[in-house]
N, C-alpha and C positions, 0 to 999 in steps of 0.2 A: 476551348481547345481544354484538353487532357488532361491532369496534374497527377502528382503522386505528396499522396497524403498521409503522415507516420505521427503518433501522438504520445508522448511519455507524463507520468501518470505518477508528480513524487508526495507521498503523504508529509504532511506537515506537524504530523505528531514527533513527539523523542522514540527512538527505537532503543528500546533496552531490550536487548536478547535473552532469556535464560541461562545460567550452568545445565552441563551438562546433568548435572544432580536432581534439580530444580526442572528441568526439564523433562527429563525422564518422569519426576514422582507424579505431576497432573495431570500422564498421558495413561496412565494406569488409576488413580484415584479420585480423579477429575475430569474426563474426559469432556465436560463441558466449559475445561478453564479460558478459552477464548469471547467465547458466552459471557461467561460471568463478568470475567476484566471489563468487556461493552459495556457492560449493563449499567457496572459501580459507574465506567467512566460517566457515560452519557447521564444515573444519576445525580454525579456533583459536578454535571456543568460542563462536562472536557469534551463535546464535539468534534469527532474527526474530520479530518481537511485532507483536499490535495491542491498541491498546485496543477495544472493540469498546461504541459508546451506540444503546441502543434506546431509543425514545416509542412510546409507545403512547397515544393517545387512540378515545374513541368519533364515530363520523359528524357527530353532533350537537356534537361540541369541534373540528372542522375546519373547517365552518364559519363558526367561528367570528376 
């Protein structure tokens, strides 16, 4: 029987958004800001992880 599958990925890391001033600064002087942040996180043993949610339904279930 055919089925529909939907997946969601949720980061388990704390989301820290940058202020407007800080966000504008790295884009010009530090274009590798995100890569550097990941590098230092990995060096400190803070590995990224995600929780994956999967929803599977028959096509009949998707219409209700």
